[in-house]
C-alpha positions, 0 to 999 in steps of 0.5 A: 696915272697913265699918260694920255699918249700911252693910253691912246697907244694902247687903245690903238693897238687893241683896235688894230688887233681886233681888226686883224682877228676879224680880217682873218675870220673873214678870210677863213670864211671865204676860204671855207665857203662852198659853192651853191649845190648843183643837182645832177639829172639824166634822161633816157632809159637805163637798160634796153626794154628788149628781152629774149632771143634776137633774130640774126641781123641782116643789116649792120648799121654804123651810128656816127657820133651824134653832134650837138650845137655848142650852146647845148653841148656839155652838162648845162641845160639851156632855157630860151625866153624870146630872144634871151638865153640862159642856163638853168641854175642849180641843175646839170646833166650827169654827163654831157648831153650828147653822150646821154642822147647817144646812149638813149638812141642806142638803147632805143635801137637795142629795144627794137626786134628788127633785122638791123643792128647798130655797130658800136664805136669800138667794134671792127664789124664792117657796116652796110649802112651809116646813120648820121644824126645831128641834133640841131635844137635841144632846149627849154622854151618859155613863152614868157618869164615864169610860164610853164615851159616846153622842151623842143628837140630837133634833129636831122638824120641821114642814111648813107650807103657804105663804103661810098657814103652816098646819101640814100635818105634824109629826114628832119625830126622835131619834138615839142614836149610840154612840162607839167609845171615850171620845176626842174624835175618836171622839165627833166621829165619832159626831156626824157619823154621828148628824147624817147619820142624822137628816138622812136621816130628815128628807129621807125624811119631807119627800119623803113629805109635801111633796106634801100640804103643797103641795096645801094652799095 
């Protein structure tokens, strides 16, 4: 016959061992758990739409690095509902938004068969004109929670004569593009359409005013 105290001790040790194993199992699960999946998205064309021989550029335009507000700088996608702001969960831009937009604007200029040429950041070519673009709004707006949103993008562009950097022309642009539905794929498609619209406006405005900026040197 096993004494009562010995039986109690054996049961206590067995319970402690079970708790220890369970604790180790939970710790293992915590260490092996993975974060919620995040889908990556991009906007803007992959390549220039222009095909063919270009005429020699008459005006060299330096595009200054485009600035974004801190709230939308980076990979997160901002959503605004009234006075509330949040980032869309489970979705990121594949690169920083400002880098994707810079690429899309350069591609838009590359697809234009005009008499101007953008100078890349690594080129040593002397510029006739500087184009400064500051994006002031780049967000998904909801009229109410759960509603179909629209993408709103605003930017200020300035043409400056070189080398003195005197402002010759300045323009504020704004685009509001509704999404087809309240789904992230539809929202990304709205960003793609909105940036394309904005870029076309900036290219047309630059082409119309670049001659005056170059003449002001």
